[in-house]
Wavefront OBJ file of the C-alpha trace (Angstrom):
o trace
v 20.273 -18.310 -16.734
v 19.845 -18.921 -12.977
v 16.532 -19.104 -11.140
v 17.171 -15.645 -9.655
v 17.846 -14.178 -13.084
v 14.680 -15.814 -14.465
v 12.606 -14.443 -11.579
v 14.020 -10.951 -12.074
v 13.406 -11.116 -15.816
v 9.835 -12.283 -15.200
v 9.234 -9.412 -12.760
v 10.465 -6.850 -15.279
v 8.249 -8.356 -17.979
v 5.235 -7.953 -15.663
v 6.299 -4.401 -14.751
v 6.781 -3.464 -18.408
v 3.342 -4.882 -19.275
v 1.777 -2.854 -16.443
v 3.290 0.374 -17.765
v 2.434 -0.293 -21.406
v -1.140 -1.463 -20.693
v -2.189 1.489 -18.551
v -2.466 4.998 -19.900
v -2.674 6.359 -16.349
v 0.981 5.360 -15.947
v 2.557 6.097 -19.323
v 0.568 9.064 -20.612
v 1.913 12.600 -20.267
v -1.690 13.697 -19.609
v -2.025 11.505 -16.511
v -2.350 13.116 -13.098
v -1.755 12.134 -9.485
v -4.183 12.300 -6.569
v -2.357 11.909 -3.257
v -4.267 10.036 -0.543
v -1.758 10.302 2.311
v -3.408 13.401 3.818
v -6.689 11.520 4.300
v -5.199 8.356 5.802
v -3.031 9.385 8.775
v -5.494 7.785 11.198
v -5.814 4.543 9.190
v -2.199 3.516 8.650
v 1.407 4.490 9.341
v 2.042 6.990 6.550
v 5.798 6.596 6.983
v 5.608 2.945 5.921
v 2.512 2.792 3.728
v 1.668 5.049 0.774
v -1.476 5.376 -1.303
v -2.281 7.469 -4.333
v -4.286 7.388 -7.545
v -2.860 7.934 -11.016
v -5.524 8.800 -13.532
v -6.453 10.169 -16.904
v -9.640 12.171 -16.376
v -12.814 10.216 -17.200
v -10.724 7.471 -18.812
v -8.642 5.388 -16.387
v -7.962 5.393 -12.661
v -5.354 3.247 -10.874
v -5.165 3.033 -7.087
v -1.656 2.302 -5.785
v -1.158 1.009 -2.236
v 2.432 0.312 -1.185
v 3.913 -1.224 1.958
v 7.557 -0.250 2.351
v 7.928 -2.218 5.599
v 10.123 -5.187 4.757
v 9.005 -7.241 7.772
v 5.400 -6.443 8.706
v 2.023 -7.144 7.150
v -0.759 -4.686 7.983
v -4.544 -4.779 8.093
v -5.369 -1.313 6.841
v -8.138 0.958 5.747
v -7.781 3.400 2.878
v -10.015 6.456 2.666
v -10.693 8.125 -0.676
v -12.361 11.486 0.037
v -15.350 12.552 -2.071
v -13.405 15.498 -3.532
v -10.920 12.974 -4.950
v -13.776 10.933 -6.432
v -14.979 14.047 -8.265
v -11.494 15.093 -9.390
v -10.710 11.698 -10.943
v -14.085 11.348 -12.669
v -15.906 8.839 -10.440
v -19.596 9.067 -9.550
v -20.123 8.937 -5.761
v -23.542 7.302 -6.254
v -22.064 4.244 -8.011
v -20.177 1.161 -6.852
v -16.842 0.339 -8.484
v -14.748 -2.812 -8.748
v -11.067 -2.696 -7.823
v -9.173 -5.270 -9.858
v -5.523 -5.836 -8.946
v -3.515 -5.626 -12.188
v 0.106 -6.010 -11.108
v 1.340 -8.727 -8.734
v -1.686 -10.565 -7.277
v -4.231 -10.361 -10.058
v -6.676 -12.622 -8.200
v -7.668 -9.810 -5.811
v -10.920 -8.010 -6.533
v -12.662 -5.620 -4.134
v -15.634 -3.261 -4.179
v -15.273 0.495 -3.753
v -18.051 2.827 -2.602
v -18.028 6.510 -1.712
v -17.979 7.298 2.015
v -16.732 3.781 2.844
v -13.120 3.007 3.603
v -11.438 0.224 1.721
v -10.293 -2.623 4.024
v -7.429 -4.916 3.056
v -4.472 -6.899 4.283
v -1.244 -5.466 2.893
v 1.644 -7.954 2.964
v 5.143 -6.861 3.861
v 7.166 -5.238 1.084
v 4.207 -5.364 -1.311
v 2.543 -3.097 -3.818
v -1.015 -3.385 -5.063
v -2.173 -1.632 -8.206
v -5.946 -1.635 -8.533
v -7.718 -0.619 -11.713
v -10.979 1.120 -10.795
v -13.827 -0.104 -13.015
v -17.592 0.460 -12.928
v -19.487 -2.431 -11.393
v -21.542 -4.172 -14.080
l 1 2 3 4 5 6 7 8 9 10 11 12 13 14 15 16 17 18 19 20 21 22 23 24 25 26 27 28 29 30 31 32 33 34 35 36 37 38 39 40 41 42 43 44 45 46 47 48 49 50 51 52 53 54 55 56 57 58 59 60 61 62 63 64 65 66 67 68 69 70 71 72 73 74 75 76 77 78 79 80 81 82 83 84 85 86 87 88 89 90 91 92 93 94 95 96 97 98 99 100 101 102 103 104 105 106 107 108 109 110 111 112 113 114 115 116 117 118 119 120 121 122 123 124 125 126 127 128 129 130 131 132 133 134
């Protein structure tokens, strides 16, 4: 097996684990909350996409994708209060965003009425699990 084949196999193992470990991805009861409509002023919505997959009051995953193969972006992501309510989050609490896919060392805080700030590398996807702050 070549290095390229090993890298591809490793990526698919990580992808498979992501799907199997998160009900918000594999469950037929999961739903999608689009965030594009709220972020036109914060990033190029033709190159960057954001959305939340969730199972009500159980699991929420924030996806942020950069489809630009060449450029890294410093972006903000807005999550409107109506989305917080729809996905079962309390706007009076602080949440931890833990990246669970590619760069699992990233951890951020999420608060209502505050945009999320992050650097999004070229051709990258972040999948953040939203968890209550202890």
